[in-house]
DRENLUMBA-591278 format. One line per 8 residues: number of its first residue (from 1); their letters; for each residue x, y, z of N, C-alpha, C. Coordinates in steps of 0.02 Angstrom, whole numbers, always signed. Example, Ala and Ser with C-alpha at 12.3 -4.5 7.8 and 13.67 -1.06 7.14 Angstrom:
BEGIN
1> as> +660,-284,+390,+615,-225,+390,+660,-165,+390 ~ +642,-112,+354,+684,-53,+357,+645,+2,+394 .
***
This chain:
BEGIN
1> memqkagk> +2406,-7603,+6287,+2433,-7581,+6357,+2359,-7602,+6396 ~ +2393,-7617,+6444,+2344,-7629,+6514,+2351,-7591,+6587 ~ +2290,-7550,+6617,+2315,-7508,+6683,+2315,-7604,+6728 ~ +2379,-7568,+6743,+2382,-7607,+6815,+2399,-7555,+6886 ~ +2389,-7602,+6936,+2407,-7593,+6999,+2478,-7621,+7036 ~ +2520,-7591,+7058,+2576,-7612,+7106,+2588,-7585,+7180 ~ +2548,-7638,+7227,+2526,-7581,+7285,+2480,-7525,+7271 ~ +2487,-7477,+7292,+2433,-7418,+7270,+2435,-7397,+7218 .
9> iqylkpal> +2525,-7401,+7175,+2489,-7369,+7128,+2468,-7402,+7053 ~ +2447,-7364,+7003,+2414,-7346,+6941,+2456,-7338,+6901 ~ +2466,-7398,+6851,+2518,-7364,+6778,+2499,-7411,+6737 ~ +2498,-7395,+6690,+2492,-7436,+6599,+2534,-7491,+6615 ~ +2544,-7563,+6577,+2608,-7595,+6563,+2581,-7601,+6488 ~ +2641,-7591,+6476,+2642,-7599,+6384,+2672,-7677,+6389 ~ +2666,-7722,+6326,+2699,-7788,+6312,+2750,-7780,+6275 ~ +2815,-7803,+6317,+2890,-7786,+6296,+2923,-7837,+6281 .
17> gaggvvag> +2878,-7887,+6260,+2914,-7953,+6236,+2928,-7985,+6302 ~ +2977,-8028,+6307,+2963,-8081,+6351,+2997,-8029,+6419 ~ +2982,-8101,+6474,+2974,-8077,+6533,+3065,-8038,+6540 ~ +3053,-8035,+6614,+3121,-8006,+6634,+3149,-7939,+6643 ~ +3083,-7918,+6643,+3071,-7826,+6628,+3007,-7804,+6654 ~ +3038,-7736,+6706,+2961,-7707,+6725,+2970,-7651,+6688 ~ +2906,-7617,+6694,+2908,-7563,+6626,+2811,-7548,+6645 ~ +2827,-7501,+6638,+2764,-7439,+6631,+2765,-7368,+6622 .
25> fttrhegv> +2698,-7334,+6604,+2682,-7281,+6614,+2648,-7242,+6660 ~ +2664,-7229,+6711,+2627,-7174,+6768,+2563,-7148,+6769 ~ +2530,-7154,+6800,+2443,-7092,+6813,+2465,-7032,+6859 ~ +2436,-7000,+6871,+2438,-6950,+6932,+2410,-6944,+6986 ~ +2390,-7033,+7012,+2346,-7050,+7081,+2403,-7080,+7122 ~ +2375,-7065,+7180,+2421,-7097,+7237,+2469,-7089,+7222 ~ +2499,-7039,+7253,+2569,-7005,+7278,+2535,-6939,+7342 ~ +2581,-6910,+7343,+2575,-6877,+7408,+2597,-6781,+7401 .
33> srppynsl> +2589,-6775,+7337,+2588,-6714,+7328,+2508,-6679,+7299 ~ +2518,-6602,+7334,+2469,-6574,+7340,+2441,-6546,+7274 ~ +2373,-6489,+7264,+2384,-6461,+7200,+2414,-6418,+7196 ~ +2446,-6392,+7094,+2431,-6409,+7072,+2454,-6490,+7061 ~ +2505,-6505,+7091,+2532,-6575,+7075,+2528,-6650,+7109 ~ +2433,-6636,+7106,+2412,-6675,+7160,+2402,-6742,+7108 ~ +2431,-6789,+7108,+2464,-6820,+7173,+2513,-6844,+7158 ~ +2542,-6898,+7100,+2597,-6921,+7116,+2650,-6890,+7054 .
41> nlgsntld> +2656,-6842,+7073,+2702,-6796,+7054,+2770,-6813,+7068 ~ +2816,-6836,+6990,+2860,-6846,+6993,+2924,-6822,+6965 ~ +2905,-6772,+6934,+2947,-6711,+6897,+3002,-6677,+6968 ~ +3045,-6674,+6967,+3089,-6627,+7013,+3101,-6567,+6981 ~ +3098,-6547,+6915,+3090,-6499,+6896,+3032,-6442,+6897 ~ +2983,-6434,+6941,+2948,-6421,+6968,+2956,-6376,+7021 ~ +2882,-6352,+7030,+2860,-6297,+7094,+2856,-6348,+7149 ~ +2839,-6383,+7144,+2813,-6473,+7194,+2876,-6460,+7266 .
49> sshnvegn> +2865,-6483,+7274,+2920,-6489,+7366,+2970,-6535,+7329 ~ +3022,-6548,+7341,+3072,-6597,+7334,+3055,-6658,+7390 ~ +3023,-6645,+7447,+3009,-6674,+7502,+2949,-6732,+7473 ~ +2907,-6692,+7416,+2842,-6735,+7394,+2874,-6792,+7330 ~ +2911,-6746,+7287,+2934,-6768,+7219,+2983,-6846,+7272 ~ +3043,-6841,+7291,+3073,-6911,+7313,+3025,-6947,+7340 ~ +2965,-6925,+7374,+2908,-6963,+7418,+2860,-7012,+7360 ~ +2862,-6963,+7323,+2820,-7023,+7253,+2863,-7044,+7220 .
57> rsllarsl> +2916,-7017,+7219,+2984,-7096,+7184,+2990,-7134,+7222 ~ +2988,-7149,+7293,+3013,-7185,+7331,+2963,-7253,+7324 ~ +2902,-7222,+7316,+2827,-7259,+7333,+2819,-7310,+7263 ~ +2840,-7260,+7204,+2844,-7315,+7138,+2900,-7346,+7158 ~ +2947,-7350,+7155,+3018,-7391,+7170,+2997,-7444,+7210 ~ +2976,-7432,+7266,+2969,-7476,+7306,+2907,-7519,+7287 ~ +2839,-7516,+7250,+2798,-7546,+7235,+2800,-7599,+7194 ~ +2843,-7575,+7153,+2871,-7611,+7082,+2952,-7656,+7099 .
65> gstldrfl> +2984,-7654,+7175,+3034,-7715,+7185,+3107,-7688,+7200 ~ +3088,-7583,+7190,+3148,-7576,+7205,+3156,-7514,+7260 ~ +3202,-7466,+7267,+3219,-7425,+7285,+3231,-7345,+7265 ~ +3217,-7319,+7312,+3221,-7234,+7267,+3302,-7253,+7245 ~ +3356,-7268,+7290,+3448,-7231,+7254,+3444,-7299,+7183 ~ +3393,-7335,+7184,+3403,-7381,+7094,+3343,-7341,+7052 ~ +3324,-7291,+7086,+3285,-7243,+7034,+3314,-7188,+6973 ~ +3314,-7187,+6922,+3347,-7152,+6882,+3338,-7094,+6837 .
73> tvsqvhgt> +3333,-7018,+6862,+3318,-7003,+6792,+3364,-6940,+6787 ~ +3366,-6915,+6725,+3422,-6868,+6703,+3396,-6776,+6702 ~ +3426,-6722,+6672,+3409,-6656,+6673,+3402,-6667,+6590 ~ +3312,-6656,+6592,+3320,-6683,+6484,+3293,-6598,+6486 ~ +3330,-6601,+6409,+3327,-6524,+6383,+3313,-6522,+6316 ~ +3268,-6600,+6284,+3244,-6576,+6218,+3293,-6575,+6160 ~ +3332,-6622,+6187,+3411,-6646,+6145,+3387,-6715,+6091 ~ +3445,-6726,+6095,+3466,-6832,+6082,+3513,-6848,+6121 .
81> dllvidap> +3542,-6807,+6154,+3612,-6848,+6212,+3584,-6879,+6254 ~ +3618,-6961,+6244,+3573,-6998,+6263,+3645,-7014,+6337 ~ +3625,-7032,+6384,+3655,-7082,+6426,+3668,-7171,+6436 ~ +3724,-7175,+6453,+3724,-7266,+6412,+3788,-7279,+6486 ~ +3744,-7338,+6529,+3764,-7355,+6584,+3779,-7427,+6558 ~ +3848,-7466,+6561,+3849,-7525,+6547,+3905,-7553,+6595 ~ +3896,-7548,+6664,+3934,-7552,+6688,+3905,-7548,+6773 ~ +3928,-7589,+6806,+3871,-7598,+6887,+3908,-7516,+6896 .
89> npelshfl> +3846,-7480,+6921,+3844,-7425,+6967,+3827,-7421,+7027 ~ +3839,-7451,+7085,+3807,-7446,+7141,+3799,-7369,+7168 ~ +3805,-7305,+7128,+3797,-7243,+7161,+3759,-7211,+7076 ~ +3707,-7197,+7096,+3673,-7164,+7003,+3670,-7085,+7025 ~ +3674,-7067,+7105,+3659,-6987,+7120,+3684,-6939,+7054 ~ +3753,-6967,+7043,+3796,-6895,+6995,+3762,-6909,+6923 ~ +3693,-6934,+6911,+3689,-6936,+6849,+3630,-6906,+6822 ~ +3613,-6866,+6898,+3542,-6840,+6896,+3552,-6773,+6869 .
97> klecdgiv> +3593,-6719,+6861,+3592,-6663,+6831,+3642,-6664,+6772 ~ +3650,-6736,+6737,+3659,-6734,+6672,+3608,-6718,+6617 ~ +3633,-6692,+6596,+3571,-6646,+6535,+3597,-6692,+6468 ~ +3511,-6752,+6455,+3506,-6766,+6432,+3458,-6791,+6418 ~ +3447,-6831,+6363,+3371,-6852,+6320,+3327,-6926,+6325 ~ +3385,-6949,+6346,+3382,-7022,+6365,+3422,-7075,+6398 ~ +3417,-7105,+6405,+3457,-7171,+6458,+3450,-7253,+6415 ~ +3497,-7264,+6404,+3526,-7349,+6377,+3553,-7381,+6427 .
105> tnqpgimi> +3547,-7453,+6457,+3565,-7482,+6494,+3571,-7550,+6478 ~ +3607,-7596,+6502,+3620,-7665,+6497,+3627,-7679,+6582 ~ +3600,-7668,+6629,+3628,-7662,+6702,+3563,-7669,+6714 ~ +3547,-7743,+6748,+3464,-7736,+6783,+3486,-7710,+6857 ~ +3422,-7703,+6868,+3393,-7664,+6932,+3424,-7555,+6948 ~ +3411,-7565,+6861,+3423,-7497,+6906,+3350,-7455,+6842 ~ +3311,-7417,+6905,+3244,-7416,+6847,+3250,-7348,+6819 ~ +3257,-7348,+6752,+3257,-7279,+6708,+3227,-7271,+6702 .
113> aicvadcv> +3201,-7182,+6716,+3149,-7174,+6675,+3141,-7094,+6649 ~ +3085,-7083,+6620,+3092,-7020,+6568,+3019,-6956,+6587 ~ +3044,-6909,+6623,+2989,-6858,+6647,+2928,-6853,+6593 ~ +2871,-6830,+6591,+2842,-6790,+6522,+2785,-6772,+6578 ~ +2756,-6726,+6488,+2675,-6724,+6537,+2669,-6667,+6451 ~ +2707,-6674,+6421,+2656,-6682,+6359,+2676,-6709,+6298 ~ +2730,-6727,+6310,+2788,-6750,+6263,+2780,-6848,+6279 ~ +2838,-6865,+6228,+2808,-6943,+6213,+2862,-7000,+6252 .
121> pillhdpv> +2847,-7018,+6301,+2886,-7074,+6325,+2899,-7128,+6314 ~ +2964,-7154,+6284,+2968,-7215,+6229,+3017,-7272,+6248 ~ +2989,-7322,+6279,+3029,-7372,+6300,+3048,-7425,+6232 ~ +3103,-7440,+6264,+3123,-7487,+6220,+3154,-7536,+6260 ~ +3151,-7623,+6225,+3180,-7689,+6255,+3209,-7730,+6196 ~ +3250,-7753,+6207,+3277,-7803,+6172,+3287,-7851,+6227 ~ +3245,-7914,+6233,+3236,-7955,+6265,+3296,-8048,+6258 ~ +3328,-8020,+6210,+3381,-8058,+6175,+3446,-8024,+6223 .
129> qrvvaalh> +3464,-7976,+6207,+3538,-7942,+6249,+3506,-7932,+6303 ~ +3481,-7913,+6296,+3448,-7889,+6371,+3454,-7817,+6378 ~ +3434,-7770,+6354,+3434,-7705,+6348,+3383,-7660,+6355 ~ +3376,-7608,+6375,+3327,-7569,+6396,+3359,-7478,+6376 ~ +3281,-7473,+6357,+3287,-7383,+6345,+3220,-7349,+6359 ~ +3251,-7308,+6385,+3183,-7247,+6384,+3212,-7169,+6381 ~ +3172,-7147,+6308,+3189,-7088,+6296,+3146,-7037,+6299 ~ +3146,-6996,+6291,+3077,-6926,+6287,+3106,-6883,+6221 .
137> agwqgtva> +3043,-6880,+6190,+3021,-6866,+6137,+2984,-6799,+6133 ~ +2997,-6764,+6129,+2953,-6672,+6100,+2987,-6664,+6058 ~ +2928,-6610,+6006,+2948,-6587,+5938,+2991,-6577,+5912 ~ +3067,-6574,+5966,+3137,-6582,+5936,+3152,-6603,+5950 ~ +3147,-6674,+5993,+3189,-6730,+6002,+3159,-6778,+5931 ~ +3077,-6785,+5910,+3069,-6800,+5847,+3094,-6774,+5794 ~ +3114,-6712,+5794,+3137,-6694,+5767,+3221,-6720,+5714 ~ +3235,-6704,+5777,+3293,-6723,+5800,+3317,-6806,+5777 .
145> nivgkgve> +3275,-6849,+5787,+3241,-6914,+5790,+3277,-6948,+5861 ~ +3271,-6936,+5911,+3303,-6966,+5994,+3277,-7044,+5952 ~ +3241,-7057,+5931,+3226,-7148,+5919,+3266,-7165,+5895 ~ +3287,-7132,+5848,+3320,-7163,+5780,+3404,-7174,+5817 ~ +3420,-7146,+5871,+3480,-7108,+5888,+3473,-7184,+5958 ~ +3407,-7206,+5993,+3419,-7232,+6019,+3408,-7297,+6000 ~ +3372,-7331,+5957,+3404,-7386,+5927,+3465,-7412,+5906 ~ +3502,-7355,+5875,+3534,-7349,+5838,+3608,-7364,+5924 .
153> amttlfgc> +3593,-7337,+5973,+3652,-7364,+6014,+3638,-7418,+6031 ~ +3569,-7457,+6033,+3553,-7518,+6067,+3616,-7588,+6004 ~ +3597,-7537,+5981,+3632,-7619,+5882,+3694,-7598,+5917 ~ +3711,-7545,+5916,+3787,-7530,+5917,+3850,-7529,+5964 ~ +3811,-7530,+6011,+3861,-7527,+6073,+3831,-7574,+6105 ~ +3779,-7619,+6111,+3755,-7665,+6155,+3747,-7744,+6079 ~ +3758,-7734,+6023,+3769,-7785,+5990,+3677,-7808,+5959 ~ +3618,-7770,+5982,+3579,-7794,+5982,+3515,-7792,+5888 .
161> drkdiraa> +3497,-7830,+5897,+3447,-7839,+5819,+3383,-7830,+5804 ~ +3375,-7751,+5778,+3306,-7734,+5765,+3245,-7772,+5775 ~ +3292,-7826,+5755,+3211,-7868,+5735,+3176,-7882,+5808 ~ +3213,-7890,+5865,+3233,-7902,+5930,+3212,-7846,+5960 ~ +3195,-7777,+5943,+3183,-7717,+5983,+3112,-7704,+5990 ~ +3067,-7710,+6061,+3011,-7688,+6067,+2997,-7625,+6093 ~ +2980,-7597,+6077,+2964,-7521,+6084,+2877,-7505,+6103 ~ +2858,-7469,+6135,+2830,-7456,+6190,+2804,-7359,+6179 .
169> lgphisgc> +2766,-7317,+6152,+2754,-7271,+6166,+2696,-7244,+6227 ~ +2702,-7205,+6264,+2662,-7218,+6326,+2621,-7131,+6319 ~ +2569,-7120,+6348,+2520,-7052,+6351,+2549,-6992,+6321 ~ +2543,-6962,+6292,+2570,-6924,+6282,+2496,-6869,+6251 ~ +2557,-6792,+6234,+2486,-6759,+6196,+2460,-6785,+6128 ~ +2377,-6790,+6094,+2368,-6823,+6027,+2384,-6753,+5995 ~ +2362,-6774,+5917,+2377,-6728,+5876,+2281,-6680,+5876 ~ +2250,-6711,+5931,+2189,-6675,+5925,+2194,-6611,+5989 .
177> cyevdqpv> +2244,-6595,+6011,+2265,-6549,+6069,+2331,-6519,+6067 ~ +2359,-6554,+6007,+2445,-6516,+6007,+2426,-6462,+5948 ~ +2425,-6414,+5944,+2418,-6382,+5872,+2514,-6341,+5890 ~ +2518,-6334,+5814,+2591,-6305,+5831,+2586,-6247,+5779 ~ +2657,-6194,+5750,+2628,-6164,+5702,+2688,-6178,+5645 ~ +2718,-6116,+5609,+2750,-6129,+5562,+2831,-6132,+5589 ~ +2867,-6123,+5646,+2933,-6127,+5647,+2928,-6227,+5665 ~ +2877,-6238,+5714,+2880,-6308,+5713,+2870,-6361,+5658 .
185> rdafkkag> +2842,-6324,+5607,+2835,-6364,+5539,+2882,-6358,+5499 ~ +2920,-6319,+5494,+2988,-6304,+5460,+3035,-6339,+5474 ~ +3027,-6350,+5554,+3089,-6361,+5593,+3083,-6431,+5559 ~ +3032,-6470,+5541,+3038,-6541,+5530,+3045,-6543,+5470 ~ +3017,-6486,+5419,+3027,-6507,+5342,+3091,-6496,+5332 ~ +3109,-6463,+5351,+3213,-6444,+5346,+3251,-6521,+5359 ~ +3221,-6552,+5413,+3252,-6607,+5429,+3228,-6664,+5412 ~ +3176,-6676,+5388,+3148,-6737,+5312,+3111,-6777,+5390 .
193> aawdlaak> +3066,-6743,+5429,+3044,-6789,+5474,+2985,-6804,+5451 ~ +2956,-6834,+5474,+2863,-6873,+5453,+2815,-6843,+5479 ~ +2840,-6777,+5443,+2769,-6718,+5434,+2703,-6737,+5410 ~ +2720,-6714,+5349,+2644,-6743,+5284,+2613,-6793,+5335 ~ +2616,-6844,+5361,+2587,-6894,+5392,+2556,-6890,+5455 ~ +2603,-6837,+5504,+2589,-6836,+5546,+2553,-6787,+5568 ~ +2543,-6726,+5527,+2506,-6684,+5542,+2438,-6621,+5481 ~ +2403,-6624,+5544,+2332,-6589,+5489,+2362,-6521,+5473 .
201> eqgdgkwl> +2334,-6493,+5436,+2326,-6417,+5426,+2277,-6411,+5444 ~ +2283,-6333,+5495,+2201,-6300,+5514,+2194,-6244,+5478 ~ +2239,-6212,+5421,+2232,-6140,+5402,+2280,-6067,+5488 ~ +2283,-6029,+5423,+2313,-5969,+5479,+2362,-5990,+5493 ~ +2420,-6021,+5474,+2478,-6041,+5489,+2478,-6088,+5540 ~ +2427,-6125,+5554,+2427,-6181,+5643,+2421,-6248,+5586 ~ +2422,-6294,+5627,+2427,-6371,+5620,+2431,-6399,+5691 ~ +2385,-6470,+5679,+2385,-6533,+5713,+2428,-6564,+5725 .
209> ldlgeanr> +2455,-6559,+5771,+2530,-6639,+5765,+2524,-6694,+5787 ~ +2516,-6751,+5767,+2507,-6803,+5829,+2601,-6829,+5809 ~ +2612,-6813,+5875,+2667,-6843,+5885,+2704,-6925,+5886 ~ +2639,-6943,+5922,+2630,-7013,+5955,+2674,-7039,+5851 ~ +2615,-7025,+5814,+2637,-7055,+5747,+2696,-7020,+5703 ~ +2711,-6979,+5709,+2771,-6941,+5693,+2835,-7009,+5729 ~ +2806,-7024,+5785,+2891,-7059,+5838,+2865,-7129,+5817 ~ +2813,-7147,+5776,+2798,-7216,+5756,+2831,-7221,+5702 .
217> lllkdagl> +2843,-7162,+5670,+2840,-7191,+5602,+2934,-7181,+5593 ~ +2943,-7166,+5620,+3043,-7151,+5634,+3055,-7191,+5657 ~ +3038,-7244,+5714,+3050,-7314,+5743,+3031,-7370,+5693 ~ +3003,-7343,+5643,+2979,-7402,+5551,+3043,-7367,+5536 ~ +3056,-7341,+5535,+3131,-7295,+5473,+3194,-7317,+5494 ~ +3209,-7343,+5566,+3229,-7373,+5599,+3243,-7409,+5607 ~ +3190,-7465,+5586,+3214,-7557,+5573,+3152,-7582,+5597 ~ +3114,-7551,+5633,+3060,-7591,+5660,+2989,-7591,+5650 .
225> radqiqss> +2982,-7672,+5659,+2922,-7675,+5584,+2848,-7641,+5663 ~ +2798,-7624,+5605,+2755,-7625,+5632,+2715,-7660,+5704 ~ +2733,-7712,+5695,+2714,-7737,+5762,+2774,-7779,+5831 ~ +2802,-7719,+5806,+2866,-7727,+5869,+2826,-7668,+5891 ~ +2802,-7622,+5877,+2789,-7556,+5895,+2714,-7552,+5943 ~ +2720,-7534,+6010,+2646,-7511,+6020,+2637,-7430,+6054 ~ +2585,-7416,+6048,+2579,-7345,+6063,+2512,-7370,+6097 ~ +2504,-7309,+6166,+2448,-7292,+6185,+2411,-7235,+6161 .
233> dlcvscnq> +2329,-7246,+6163,+2293,-7186,+6125,+2287,-7149,+6169 ~ +2285,-7136,+6249,+2255,-7090,+6280,+2283,-7037,+6255 ~ +2250,-6972,+6277,+2292,-6911,+6273,+2282,-6893,+6334 ~ +2362,-6864,+6348,+2379,-6818,+6418,+2311,-6758,+6421 ~ +2305,-6742,+6364,+2288,-6651,+6382,+2207,-6667,+6381 ~ +2174,-6736,+6327,+2110,-6736,+6363,+2076,-6771,+6399 ~ +2137,-6816,+6442,+2112,-6860,+6535,+2132,-6848,+6548 ~ +2142,-6759,+6588,+2156,-6727,+6666,+2136,-6769,+6712 .
241> elffsyrr> +2103,-6798,+6719,+2090,-6856,+6763,+2148,-6918,+6798 ~ +2174,-6945,+6725,+2234,-6956,+6730,+2320,-6961,+6728 ~ +2315,-6892,+6706,+2373,-6877,+6660,+2380,-6802,+6684 ~ +2459,-6757,+6694,+2466,-6710,+6705,+2479,-6698,+6628 ~ +2461,-6622,+6612,+2459,-6604,+6569,+2523,-6519,+6558 ~ +2565,-6504,+6529,+2592,-6434,+6533,+2560,-6404,+6504 ~ +2526,-6418,+6430,+2487,-6347,+6391,+2435,-6354,+6404 ~ +2398,-6417,+6424,+2334,-6377,+6453,+2319,-6348,+6543 .
249> dggdtgrq> +2384,-6375,+6564,+2383,-6344,+6668,+2413,-6281,+6654 ~ +2436,-6228,+6584,+2473,-6169,+6584,+2548,-6193,+6599 ~ +2566,-6264,+6619,+2634,-6253,+6618,+2638,-6291,+6709 ~ +2618,-6243,+6738,+2616,-6260,+6829,+2574,-6328,+6832 ~ +2631,-6378,+6833,+2572,-6448,+6822,+2620,-6494,+6861 ~ +2634,-6565,+6874,+2652,-6620,+6894,+2707,-6643,+6831 ~ +2721,-6707,+6847,+2723,-6749,+6770,+2751,-6824,+6799 ~ +2726,-6849,+6728,+2706,-6947,+6754,+2779,-6955,+6721 .
257> vgfimlea> +2784,-7016,+6736,+2859,-7057,+6690,+2848,-7095,+6675 ~ +2893,-7107,+6619,+2909,-7182,+6579,+2949,-7237,+6636 ~ +2948,-7284,+6653,+2992,-7299,+6670,+3006,-7378,+6649 ~ +3068,-7406,+6637,+3070,-7491,+6634,+3149,-7505,+6675 ~ +3133,-7581,+6709,+3217,-7590,+6738,+3196,-7657,+6713 ~ +3261,-7682,+6708,+3278,-7765,+6700,+3293,-7798,+6761 ~ +3260,-7836,+6766,+3267,-7888,+6822,+3320,-7926,+6825 ~ +3326,-7939,+6882,+3402,-7986,+6893,+3412,-8050,+6892 .
***
C-alpha cells in the first residue's frame, strides 16, 4: 500500500486489481475536529460534534469524486450481518442506523465505508463482476468469520469467482499492542478460529493477538490465495501521529475509515 493525497486528504491506497474502483484507508489528518478527535474524525458514534463529523465526511467524499449523500456507513455492532445493495438507491440515509458490520454492493457511485479505531477494516473487490465489500473485524467479528461471510456473499449473491477477489486489510492494532485474556482465547478456540498462528502467550492468562494475521488466515480458508491478500503493517496504537486508537486513547477518540467505491 502507498500513502496518497486527494486534495488535502491523506490516505493509504491498496492495490485491488484492475481499475474502476476508488479505495483506501484514511489517516487522522486534515479534518476539522478538535482534540481529542483531531482532526479527520469520521465516526458518528463519538462525542465529537455531528457538524464536525459531517464536515469531515463531506471533505473525504468530495476529495475522491463523490458527495456526502453517496457516502455510506452503518451502525456497527461487532456482529456478522451484512447490508447488501444490489439495486440503485437514490436515498441512502435510511441505511445509516442499520445494525450490521459489512456492506456489499455492485452499485457504482456509492462510497461504502467502515469506521475503526483498533479493529481491522477489510476491503474486497472483484474487478470482473464489479462487486465491492467493506467489512469490520474486531475480535468478535473475527471469531464469527465475517470475512468468510463477506466472500460467501460475493460468490453466492453476485456470481463472483474466488480467484478474482482481491482483499486489503487496513491499519489496525497489531499483535505488539493488542493484549487479550482468557475469554477471548476461549472464544477463538471454541469457534475453531486461527488462534495458534495468530496469538503469542505472555503468561498470567494474557496473550498478544494479531487480528490481521487471523483475518488473513480466514481469507485463505475462504479460498483466496496469499497473493490476493494484502495488509498494512502499520499499527494504529504505535502510530499516534497518523491514526486514532480506542485502546491507546482510553476510548475517547476519533475513527478512521476503510472506504471503497465502484466508479461509474
